[in-house]
VMD Tcl script that draws the C-alpha trace (Angstrom):
set ca {
  {-0.14 -63.43 56.58}
  {0.67 -61.61 53.32}
  {2.78 -58.46 53.71}
  {0.93 -55.29 52.66}
  {3.06 -54.35 49.65}
  {3.46 -57.94 48.47}
  {-0.35 -58.05 48.28}
  {-0.20 -54.83 46.22}
  {2.40 -56.29 43.82}
  {0.41 -59.52 43.51}
  {-2.84 -57.64 42.85}
  {-1.33 -56.16 39.69}
  {1.05 -58.83 38.41}
  {-1.07 -61.96 38.76}
  {-3.98 -60.43 36.76}
  {-1.74 -58.67 34.21}
  {-1.13 -59.91 30.64}
  {2.63 -60.19 31.34}
  {4.49 -63.46 31.96}
  {7.47 -61.54 33.37}
  {7.43 -57.96 34.65}
  {9.13 -55.36 36.80}
  {6.91 -54.68 39.83}
  {6.57 -51.46 41.86}
  {4.24 -50.57 44.74}
  {4.13 -47.06 46.23}
  {1.68 -45.77 48.84}
  {1.39 -44.12 52.28}
  {2.59 -47.11 54.24}
  {1.61 -50.63 55.19}
  {3.48 -53.02 57.49}
  {5.98 -50.18 58.00}
  {6.95 -50.00 54.32}
  {6.29 -47.02 51.99}
  {7.42 -48.62 48.71}
  {8.50 -52.04 47.42}
  {9.80 -53.33 44.12}
  {10.77 -56.60 42.56}
  {10.25 -58.98 39.65}
  {7.29 -61.12 38.66}
  {8.19 -64.36 36.87}
  {5.20 -66.46 35.83}
  {3.76 -67.73 39.16}
  {6.31 -66.13 41.50}
  {7.14 -62.70 42.88}
  {10.67 -61.88 44.02}
  {11.05 -58.79 46.21}
  {14.21 -56.80 45.47}
  {14.02 -53.95 47.99}
  {11.85 -51.66 50.08}
  {11.68 -48.11 51.40}
  {10.85 -48.37 55.10}
  {8.57 -46.16 57.22}
  {8.66 -43.24 57.99}
  {9.86 -42.45 54.44}
  {6.92 -42.39 52.07}
  {5.86 -40.55 48.93}
  {2.23 -41.13 49.88}
  {2.71 -39.38 53.24}
  {4.64 -36.58 51.52}
  {1.67 -36.01 49.21}
  {-0.78 -36.33 52.11}
  {1.08 -33.69 54.14}
  {0.69 -31.10 51.39}
  {-2.88 -32.16 50.68}
  {-3.66 -31.33 54.32}
  {-1.59 -28.13 54.18}
  {-3.59 -27.00 51.12}
  {-6.88 -27.37 53.03}
  {-8.11 -30.80 51.88}
  {-8.33 -32.86 55.08}
  {-10.38 -35.87 53.98}
  {-8.94 -39.31 53.39}
  {-8.26 -39.64 49.65}
  {-8.33 -35.90 48.86}
  {-4.96 -36.15 47.10}
  {-6.68 -36.39 43.71}
  {-8.10 -32.90 44.24}
  {-4.59 -31.49 44.68}
  {-3.46 -33.38 41.57}
  {-6.23 -31.57 39.64}
  {-5.31 -28.22 41.20}
  {-1.64 -28.66 40.24}
  {-2.45 -28.04 36.56}
  {-3.34 -24.41 37.39}
  {0.05 -23.58 38.89}
  {3.75 -23.51 38.08}
  {6.38 -25.55 39.93}
  {8.04 -22.47 41.46}
  {8.76 -24.12 44.83}
  {11.13 -26.90 43.78}
  {14.02 -25.54 45.84}
  {11.89 -25.84 48.97}
  {10.47 -29.22 47.92}
  {13.96 -30.65 47.50}
  {14.69 -29.75 51.12}
  {11.86 -32.12 52.08}
  {12.47 -35.09 49.72}
  {15.99 -36.34 49.10}
  {16.73 -38.81 46.28}
  {19.34 -41.49 47.01}
  {21.60 -43.37 44.62}
  {19.81 -46.73 44.88}
  {16.45 -45.52 43.58}
  {15.27 -44.73 47.08}
  {14.01 -41.48 48.60}
  {13.93 -40.14 52.12}
  {11.89 -37.47 53.84}
  {13.37 -34.67 55.92}
  {11.50 -35.62 59.08}
  {11.72 -32.11 60.53}
  {8.69 -31.31 58.34}
  {6.59 -34.23 59.60}
  {5.11 -35.65 62.81}
  {3.87 -39.10 61.67}
  {7.11 -40.79 62.75}
  {6.63 -39.49 66.30}
  {2.87 -39.44 66.69}
  {1.61 -41.94 64.10}
  {-1.19 -41.15 61.66}
  {-4.48 -41.09 63.56}
  {-7.87 -41.43 61.85}
  {-11.22 -39.96 62.94}
  {-14.65 -39.78 61.30}
  {-16.42 -36.64 60.15}
  {-19.86 -36.84 58.54}
  {-19.37 -40.52 57.81}
  {-16.02 -39.96 56.09}
  {-12.53 -40.77 57.42}
  {-10.22 -37.85 58.27}
  {-6.50 -38.43 58.91}
  {-4.71 -36.58 61.68}
  {-2.23 -33.88 60.62}
  {1.05 -35.39 59.47}
  {3.06 -32.19 58.84}
  {4.91 -30.15 61.47}
  {5.07 -26.38 62.07}
  {8.31 -26.30 60.04}
  {6.32 -26.87 56.87}
  {4.28 -23.73 57.59}
  {7.49 -21.85 58.47}
  {8.82 -22.79 55.03}
  {5.66 -22.39 52.91}
  {3.54 -19.91 54.88}
  {0.29 -20.45 56.81}
  {-1.77 -23.49 55.85}
  {-4.99 -22.91 53.92}
  {-8.06 -23.66 55.99}
  {-10.81 -25.79 54.42}
  {-13.16 -23.55 52.44}
  {-10.78 -20.57 52.20}
  {-10.13 -19.10 48.73}
  {-7.45 -20.79 46.64}
  {-4.62 -18.41 45.73}
  {-1.83 -18.53 43.15}
  {0.48 -19.61 45.99}
  {-1.71 -22.66 46.62}
  {-1.78 -23.51 42.91}
  {2.01 -23.20 42.64}
  {2.51 -25.29 45.79}
  {0.25 -28.01 44.34}
  {2.17 -27.89 41.03}
  {5.50 -28.12 42.88}
  {4.23 -31.02 45.00}
  {3.19 -32.94 41.89}
  {6.52 -32.18 40.19}
  {8.50 -33.34 43.27}
  {6.41 -36.49 43.51}
  {7.12 -37.22 39.84}
  {10.84 -36.57 40.31}
  {11.04 -39.18 43.09}
  {8.65 -41.59 41.36}
  {10.58 -41.62 38.07}
  {13.87 -41.79 39.96}
  {12.59 -45.07 41.46}
  {11.11 -46.42 38.22}
  {14.30 -45.73 36.24}
  {16.37 -47.47 38.93}
  {14.05 -50.50 38.83}
  {14.41 -50.66 35.05}
  {18.20 -50.45 35.32}
  {18.17 -53.32 37.83}
  {15.73 -55.55 35.96}
  {16.10 -54.58 32.27}
  {12.49 -55.74 31.84}
  {10.59 -53.31 29.58}
  {7.16 -54.00 31.13}
  {5.91 -52.69 34.47}
  {3.12 -53.61 36.87}
  {2.33 -50.70 39.19}
  {0.29 -50.83 42.41}
  {-0.38 -49.08 45.72}
  {-2.39 -45.95 46.46}
  {0.11 -43.75 44.59}
  {-0.64 -45.74 41.43}
  {-3.85 -43.66 41.35}
  {-1.71 -40.60 40.46}
  {-2.91 -40.64 36.87}
  {-0.91 -37.53 35.89}
  {2.38 -39.26 36.75}
  {1.20 -42.56 35.21}
  {0.56 -40.84 31.88}
  {4.22 -39.75 31.73}
  {5.80 -43.17 32.39}
  {6.46 -43.78 28.67}
  {8.14 -40.36 28.32}
  {10.21 -40.42 31.52}
  {11.32 -44.09 31.68}
  {12.34 -46.86 29.24}
  {9.25 -48.96 30.08}
  {7.27 -49.87 26.95}
  {4.18 -51.40 28.57}
  {2.44 -50.67 31.87}
  {-0.35 -52.51 33.70}
  {-2.20 -50.93 36.63}
  {-5.03 -52.96 38.13}
  {-8.14 -50.73 38.56}
  {-8.37 -51.11 42.37}
  {-4.70 -50.20 42.81}
  {-5.17 -48.90 46.37}
  {-5.71 -50.83 49.58}
  {-9.07 -52.23 48.44}
  {-7.18 -54.25 45.84}
  {-4.98 -55.79 48.53}
  {-7.63 -58.47 49.17}
  {-7.34 -59.56 45.54}
  {-3.55 -59.59 45.76}
  {-3.47 -61.64 48.95}
  {-5.76 -64.27 47.39}
  {-3.76 -64.50 44.19}
  {-0.46 -64.61 46.08}
  {-1.60 -67.69 47.99}
  {-3.11 -69.28 44.88}
  {0.01 -68.87 42.72}
  {3.04 -68.29 44.94}
  {2.12 -70.63 47.81}
  {-0.08 -73.28 46.15}
  {1.79 -73.13 42.81}
  {-1.35 -73.02 40.66}
  {-0.93 -71.91 37.03}
  {-1.99 -68.43 35.93}
  {-5.16 -68.37 33.82}
  {-6.88 -65.01 34.36}
  {-6.14 -61.60 32.84}
  {-8.16 -58.62 34.07}
  {-8.83 -56.86 30.79}
  {-11.86 -54.95 32.05}
  {-13.33 -53.84 35.38}
  {-16.89 -55.22 35.14}
  {-16.92 -57.76 37.97}
  {-19.52 -56.32 40.37}
  {-23.20 -57.06 40.94}
  {-25.76 -56.98 38.14}
  {-29.55 -57.08 38.16}
  {-32.20 -58.86 36.12}
  {-34.91 -57.12 34.14}
  {-37.49 -58.31 36.68}
  {-35.47 -56.91 39.60}
  {-35.22 -53.55 37.83}
  {-38.95 -53.60 37.06}
  {-39.81 -54.16 40.74}
  {-37.72 -51.14 41.78}
  {-39.30 -48.92 39.11}
  {-42.77 -49.95 40.31}
  {-41.84 -49.00 43.89}
  {-40.88 -45.51 42.69}
  {-43.65 -45.11 40.11}
  {-45.67 -42.49 42.04}
  {-42.53 -40.37 42.64}
  {-41.59 -40.68 38.96}
  {-45.09 -39.61 37.85}
  {-44.94 -36.65 40.24}
  {-41.80 -35.48 38.39}
  {-43.56 -35.89 35.02}
  {-41.37 -38.85 34.02}
  {-42.04 -41.01 30.97}
  {-40.98 -44.66 31.28}
  {-40.24 -46.61 28.09}
  {-39.01 -50.15 27.71}
  {-36.60 -50.47 24.76}
  {-35.40 -54.02 24.14}
  {-33.42 -53.35 20.99}
  {-29.87 -52.27 21.96}
  {-29.35 -50.23 18.80}
  {-32.54 -48.27 19.42}
  {-31.64 -47.78 23.09}
  {-28.14 -46.47 22.29}
  {-29.40 -44.29 19.42}
  {-32.11 -42.67 21.54}
  {-29.67 -42.11 24.44}
  {-26.98 -40.66 22.16}
  {-29.54 -38.23 20.75}
  {-30.39 -37.00 24.27}
  {-26.68 -36.59 25.08}
  {-26.13 -34.64 21.85}
  {-29.07 -32.41 22.81}
  {-27.31 -31.41 26.02}
  {-29.19 -33.67 28.40}
  {-27.60 -35.12 31.58}
  {-27.98 -38.91 31.34}
  {-27.59 -41.54 34.05}
  {-26.40 -44.78 32.42}
  {-26.81 -47.96 34.50}
  {-25.98 -51.24 32.76}
  {-24.69 -54.73 33.56}
  {-22.08 -55.47 36.19}
  {-20.79 -52.69 38.42}
  {-17.16 -51.65 38.03}
  {-14.43 -53.01 40.32}
  {-12.30 -50.14 41.66}
  {-12.98 -46.45 42.24}
  {-13.83 -45.41 38.67}
  {-17.17 -45.44 36.86}
  {-16.31 -46.93 33.46}
  {-19.56 -46.94 31.54}
  {-21.80 -49.18 33.66}
  {-22.55 -46.81 36.57}
  {-21.88 -43.50 34.81}
  {-23.37 -40.09 34.19}
  {-22.76 -39.36 30.52}
  {-22.93 -35.94 28.81}
  {-21.78 -34.07 25.71}
  {-18.03 -33.17 25.83}
  {-18.44 -30.55 23.06}
  {-20.20 -28.09 25.36}
  {-17.79 -25.90 27.31}
  {-20.52 -25.15 29.86}
  {-21.13 -28.82 30.65}
  {-18.69 -28.85 33.59}
  {-20.66 -26.07 35.27}
  {-24.00 -27.70 34.45}
  {-22.86 -30.95 36.10}
  {-21.48 -29.13 39.14}
  {-24.61 -27.03 39.67}
  {-27.10 -29.79 39.03}
  {-25.49 -32.87 40.54}
  {-21.83 -33.09 41.51}
  {-21.25 -29.89 43.51}
  {-17.50 -30.38 43.33}
  {-14.62 -27.91 43.26}
  {-14.56 -25.97 39.99}
  {-10.87 -26.75 39.36}
  {-11.43 -30.51 39.14}
  {-11.49 -31.93 35.61}
  {-14.06 -34.28 34.09}
  {-12.94 -37.33 32.16}
  {-13.46 -38.51 28.56}
  {-14.44 -42.00 27.40}
  {-13.23 -42.56 23.83}
  {-13.58 -45.40 21.34}
  {-10.27 -47.30 21.57}
  {-9.70 -47.18 17.81}
  {-9.98 -43.37 17.75}
  {-7.59 -42.65 20.66}
  {-4.65 -41.52 18.51}
  {-6.84 -39.00 16.67}
  {-7.62 -37.11 19.86}
  {-4.68 -37.88 22.20}
  {-0.93 -37.61 21.76}
  {-0.55 -41.19 23.01}
  {-2.71 -44.12 21.98}
  {-1.62 -46.75 24.53}
  {-4.91 -48.27 25.79}
  {-6.22 -47.21 29.19}
  {-9.45 -49.13 29.93}
  {-9.32 -48.19 33.65}
  {-9.12 -44.38 33.38}
  {-5.84 -44.32 35.29}
  {-3.55 -42.30 33.00}
  {-3.63 -38.67 31.87}
  {-2.52 -37.94 28.29}
  {-2.19 -34.63 26.41}
  {-5.12 -33.98 24.10}
  {-4.02 -33.01 20.58}
  {-4.03 -29.18 20.37}
  {-6.42 -29.14 17.40}
  {-8.94 -31.30 19.29}
  {-9.05 -29.34 22.54}
  {-11.72 -26.95 21.29}
  {-13.74 -29.91 19.96}
  {-14.06 -31.53 23.42}
  {-13.65 -28.58 25.84}
  {-15.69 -30.14 28.67}
  {-13.09 -32.92 29.12}
  {-9.98 -30.82 28.37}
  {-8.25 -29.77 31.59}
  {-6.65 -26.32 31.93}
  {-3.26 -27.78 30.89}
  {-4.67 -29.43 27.75}
  {-4.82 -32.97 29.14}
  {-7.52 -35.56 29.78}
  {-7.74 -38.60 32.07}
  {-9.12 -40.92 29.45}
  {-10.90 -44.26 29.39}
  {-10.37 -46.17 26.15}
  {-13.45 -48.27 25.34}
  {-12.88 -51.53 23.47}
  {-15.90 -53.13 21.81}
  {-15.07 -56.57 23.24}
  {-14.89 -55.29 26.83}
  {-18.13 -53.29 26.96}
  {-20.17 -53.72 23.74}
  {-23.12 -51.60 24.90}
  {-21.07 -48.61 26.08}
  {-18.98 -48.82 22.91}
  {-22.22 -48.79 20.89}
  {-23.50 -45.74 22.80}
  {-20.31 -43.77 22.03}
  {-20.41 -44.99 18.41}
  {-24.00 -43.74 18.05}
  {-22.91 -40.40 19.54}
  {-20.11 -40.27 16.96}
  {-22.59 -41.07 14.17}
  {-24.67 -38.07 15.26}
  {-21.89 -35.58 16.02}
  {-18.66 -36.80 14.40}
  {-17.05 -36.97 17.87}
  {-16.12 -40.46 19.26}
  {-15.93 -39.16 22.84}
  {-18.38 -38.66 25.73}
  {-17.85 -37.04 29.11}
  {-18.08 -39.81 31.72}
  {-18.40 -39.08 35.44}
  {-19.45 -41.35 38.28}
  {-23.16 -41.92 38.87}
  {-23.47 -40.34 42.34}
  {-24.06 -37.15 44.24}
  {-21.59 -36.74 47.11}
  {-21.88 -40.42 48.05}
  {-20.41 -43.72 46.84}
  {-21.17 -44.66 43.23}
  {-24.65 -46.15 42.88}
  {-24.61 -49.96 42.85}
  {-28.27 -51.03 42.83}
  {-31.28 -49.97 40.70}
  {-32.84 -48.50 43.85}
  {-29.80 -46.27 44.43}
  {-29.83 -45.19 40.77}
  {-33.52 -44.26 40.95}
  {-33.02 -42.39 44.24}
  {-30.14 -40.36 42.77}
  {-32.14 -39.64 39.59}
  {-35.17 -38.45 41.57}
  {-33.09 -36.33 43.96}
  {-30.98 -34.52 41.36}
  {-31.58 -32.54 38.18}
  {-30.63 -35.43 35.92}
  {-32.73 -35.41 32.73}
  {-32.68 -39.07 31.72}
  {-32.03 -42.39 33.44}
  {-31.26 -45.41 31.26}
  {-31.74 -48.26 33.71}
  {-30.84 -51.42 31.82}
  {-33.54 -51.51 29.07}
  {-35.77 -48.89 30.72}
  {-35.52 -45.35 29.38}
  {-36.86 -42.88 31.95}
  {-37.01 -39.19 31.02}
  {-38.22 -36.13 32.89}
  {-40.51 -34.06 30.70}
  {-40.61 -30.26 31.28}
}
mol new
graphics top color blue
foreach p $ca { graphics top sphere $p radius 0.5 }
foreach p [lrange $ca 0 end-1] q [lrange $ca 1 end] { graphics top cylinder $p $q radius 0.2 }
display resetview
């Protein structure tokens, strides 16, 4: 039986490139713990301390996510995107709710919450999990009536989101700085659901003394399975460490014959939509032709190799478009994604060009940090520049994903820009995994082109 947060710590440390590291896990809660930290030394993890339930930064963020009218499990990322539109005007009120203690810990003012009395229930709505309300009436007394789902978003909501993010960061960096003081190790492995807060992650180098950070791509509870397995393998069975997770491409992949069979099944539907199907075996030709379509403003589904591990599409199950077009966000939302207009889209950039476009060039292959885009480049890639001038980037290294790197390189050869907009290949459903799912999504939406392994399928007007 591996404790929840130990599994989180193990999921990051045992696949990291670090022999020794400070370790931090922060989430809602698991096994009645909201945060845990310690040290990783070769094959062993030593736990230093915990923050016990009901105190939790994840539940603090969840409470305001619900208050702001986003009730679905995992909606916190929407509020993180909304925060960029506001100003942190509510910090006085926020500091009534979260108190920072001397030993790196934090505690919630439980008057504003009900989870410690009633638990956090979960129900299902339209096939998606919905968590029961965790905030009390005192939160509405303090901040005004809660926004109902679908109601207009006001400046008050934007400022509340900005203040929430700022308060989260205050507590998060309070903890990280304490852990550094205790360990004096300049490298950090970060895990838990809160490790998906890419805005905070992108500030770790500015706000703490840590020089290197590793966050495993499935940092949330899904990654706990990996951590439990590695904990037993190394900590219990004392096996040596051999594996470093440098990329996320560990999922299923499909042969050319399997893809061909699925295309044949859909052939009549494809013909009905006036689709042309070409088989292009030469990778250079495939990438060149695809890059040309992207540069011409087409919406391209890109399905290659092994599916990504974790919640992000990282160039194998992606929709790829031109970041130079300021209208591309709206085109994607109208045609396929139908998401809230305030949510940003993400850039994939050639690793070696990161410093030219971003103010930091520390690699981020898992799209889990937000960096400021250089002011002079914001107008060059407006579709991936958020309202505050930042981007949640994926750095693409040739060795990790040669084909995706080649696609972006061909786009750069055509346009001078080593960046594409990369969003997940889906339409209000999980990311496509199989060729059948990719074809279904392509047929159902207003995508222009589907590059399905070596098959180039385009809708002709």
